[in-house]
C-alpha positions, -999 to 999 in steps of 0.1 A, spaced: -267 -224 351 -269 -245 384 -281 -224 414 -256 -225 443 -263 -224 481 -236 -209 498 -228 -224 533 -202 -208 559 -178 -230 551 -180 -225 512 -159 -190 516 -134 -204 541 -101 -188 538 -73 -206 517 -44 -218 540 -10 -206 531 16 -230 517 45 -234 542 77 -222 526 93 -255 537 68 -280 523 82 -309 506 78 -314 470 44 -329 460 57 -349 432 68 -384 439 96 -402 423 82 -414 393 69 -379 383 102 -363 393 121 -392 371 101 -382 338 108 -344 346 143 -351 350 145 -367 314 131 -336 299 154 -312 320 122 -294 336 126 -308 372 136 -278 387 111 -257 373 83 -282 379 94 -284 416 83 -246 417 52 -252 398 42 -283 418 45 -263 452 23 -236 440 -4 -254 420 -9 -286 438 -29 -281 470 -43 -300 498 -75 -281 496 -101 -268 473 -96 -233 461 -127 -212 455 -130 -215 415 -129 -255 421 -156 -252 451 -180 -233 425 -170 -255 396 -178 -291 409 -215 -284 417 -221 -273 381 -213 -308 367 -236 -336 357 -210 -362 356 -176 -372 369 -149 -394 361 -136 -416 391 -105 -440 395 -106 -466 418 -84 -498 427 -105 -530 433 -96 -556 459 -70 -574 438 -53 -541 432 -66 -535 397 -73 -501 388 -106 -491 371 -118 -458 355 -155 -451 353 -179 -423 345 -208 -416 369 -237 -391 364 -262 -373 383 -281 -341 386 -258 -310 390 -253 -304 426 -242 -341 433 -207 -327 439 -202 -301 465 -177 -289 489 -185 -291 526 -155 -271 534 -120 -265 519 -107 -301 527 -137 -323 515 -157 -328 485 -190 -346 491 -203 -369 466 -239 -383 461 -239 -415 439 -255 -448 445 -235 -478 445 -235 -495 413 -228 -534 414 -223 -537 377 -194 -510 376 -162 -530 380 -148 -496 397 -174 -499 426 -158 -521 447 -128 -496 450 -153 -471 465 -155 -483 501 -149 -466 532 -111 -459 537 -102 -464 499 -82 -441 477 -98 -424 448 -89 -405 420 -114 -377 407 -117 -357 373 -146 -332 372 -146 -320 331 -171 -298 316 -169 -309 280 -188 -281 265 -164 -255 280 -133 -276 280 -128 -269 317 -112 -297 338 -101 -301 375 -86 -330 392 -81 -344 426 -71 -372 447 -79 -383 482 -95 -409 505 -132 -419 508 -151 -414 540 -185 -434 532 -216 -422 548 -242 -443 531 -248 -466 501 -257 -432 481 -228 -408 493 -194 -405 503 -170 -377 512 -134 -373 498 -108 -358 519 -85 -340 496 -49 -352 491 -42 -330 462 -64 -309 442 -52 -288 410 -64 -276 376 -57 -287 340 -55 -271 307 -82 -275 282 -59 -292 255 -71 -320 236 -105 -319 249 -132 -322 222 -163 -299 230 -196 -319 234 -229 -308 246 -246 -336 267 -280 -344 279 -295 -372 299 -307 -398 278 -323 -421 305 -329 -426 340 -295 -420 362 -303 -448 388 -280 -477 382 -298 -511 375 -291 -546 375 -307 -552 340 -280 -539 318 -265 -558 290 -228 -568 301 -201 -586 282 -169 -594 297 -135 -608 282 -98 -611 284 -89 -605 248 -104 -576 228 -133 -588 202 -145 -570 173 -169 -549 191 -143 -537 216 -119 -531 191 -143 -510 170 -153 -487 200 -115 -481 208 -104 -473 171 -132 -448 164 -128 -428 197 -113 -394 201 -113 -395 241 -108 -418 269 -99 -416 305 -72 -436 324 -66 -443 360 -33 -453 377 -23 -453 413 12 -455 434 16 -467 471 38 -439 483 40 -456 518 25 -484 537 -7 -461 547 -10 -438 517 -22 -448 483 -27 -420 456 -49 -426 427 -51 -406 396 -75 -405 367 -70 -382 336 -83 -373 302 -67 -385 269 -77 -370 238 -66 -369 200 -81 -372 165 -108 -400 160 -87 -435 158 -58 -420 177 -54 -453 196 -41 -481 178 -44 -517 185 -17 -542 173 -23 -577 163 -20 -589 200 -45 -567 213 -22 -542 226 -34 -505 225 -7 -481 214 -14 -446 227 5 -415 215 13 -390 244 14 -353 234 29 -324 247 15 -315 280 20 -296 312 49 -317 323 29 -329 355 33 -365 345 6 -378 371 -3 -406 349 31 -416 334 48 -409 369 26 -434 382 31 -459 355 69 -457 361 64 -470 397 34 -492 390 25 -504 354 -11 -510 364 -37 -489 347 -74 -488 340 -89 -473 310 -127 -463 302 -140 -453 266 -177 -440 262 -196 -439 231 -214 -405 234 -239 -416 210 -251 -450 219 -243 -445 257 -222 -478 258 -192 -479 281 -160 -500 278 -138 -504 308 -106 -522 306 -79 -530 333 -44 -542 325 -7 -533 322 12 -502 307 48 -496 292 61 -460 284 82 -457 252 102 -425 254 120 -425 220 127 -445 190 113 -452 156 83 -464 168 75 -430 186 83 -413 152 55 -430 134 28 -411 154 27 -373 142 30 -349 170 37 -377 197 65 -369 221 61 -407 237 41 -438 235 22 -458 261 14 -491 253 -14 -510 272 -23 -545 274 -57 -555 289 -62 -582 312 -98 -579 315 -127 -556 300 -163 -551 306 -185 -538 280 -217 -522 293 -243 -512 269 -261 -480 275 -243 -477 310 -237 -441 307 -269 -421 310 -257 -391 290 -254 -387 253 -245 -359 227 -275 -336 223 -289 -328 191 -275 -300 171 -295 -266 176 -318 -258 147 
C-alpha cells in the first residue's frame, strides 16, 4: 500500500451544494436521458454526485495509482486518449479543488500537445485489480515540463461494471523516450485490426464546448468480452453500448460533437494504439439487435491512428505460484 503524507489541505471540509445550483448535465446528456425517460431522476442524481471538488475518498484514491488515463484535444480540435504511468504518488490533491499531476512531457504521444497551460483535460483514475474508478474533468495549470495542476470542473465516481481485473507491474523505465517504434496511418492495417479485435478493454475521449470560454473533456472506460468491438470492411469500428449508470457523459458529448479519440493497450506487449476520428450513435434498429446485451451502438470511423510499440510501461504480472 502507498504511504500517504497528509497536508493541512487534505482534510479540508467539503463545501455544501447550493440548493439552487443549475443542473450539471449539458444538452447532449439530457437529450439521451430524455430518450430513456430518466431525465428527472438523473437531474437529482447529477446534483448529488457531480461535484466541483474532490471528496476525501477520491483524495485518498488518486495517490495509490501507478497510471492514469487522460483525454485531451490537440491544436486542430482532434481528441486523443492516452495512458500515462509513474510511481504511486504522482497524483495528489493539493486542496479539494486541485489535483497535482507529475508526468514528463512525451513528444511521441499524440495526446501530449493538448496538455499545455490553460487546456481542458479529462482524467480517469482506474485501479484494475480492485475495479475502482473515479473521473474528473478540468483545466490545466502547467507548472513545468514535468508537472501540472488540474482545477476540477466535475469530479465523480463510477461503478466497477465491465472492468476486467488485472494485476499490473512496471515492465520497463517510466521515462518517455524518443526511440520507440511508431507507426501511423489513416486506414487500419492488419496489426491495428488485430489489436482491436482481440481487446476486452479500451478508453474513449470526447469533448464539448459549453460556451466560448469553457471546454469540457471526458475520458471513460469501455469493456466487454474479448473481441466485443467489431470492424466492418470499411474500417469503421462498431462498439456495443451496454446498460450503465445513465450519466451518458461520453454519448452525450457525441450527440453535440461527434469527434472522439480511442486508445487500446496490449497489457502483454505494452503496445498502445491511439485513434482519433468521428463517432455516430445508433439508438435502435435491427443492427443493435445483432449484439447481445447492447442497448445501443456507437460507430467510430478513424481518421488517423498512432501505433506505439512498448509505449505503456506496465504489463500484466505473472500469476502467483
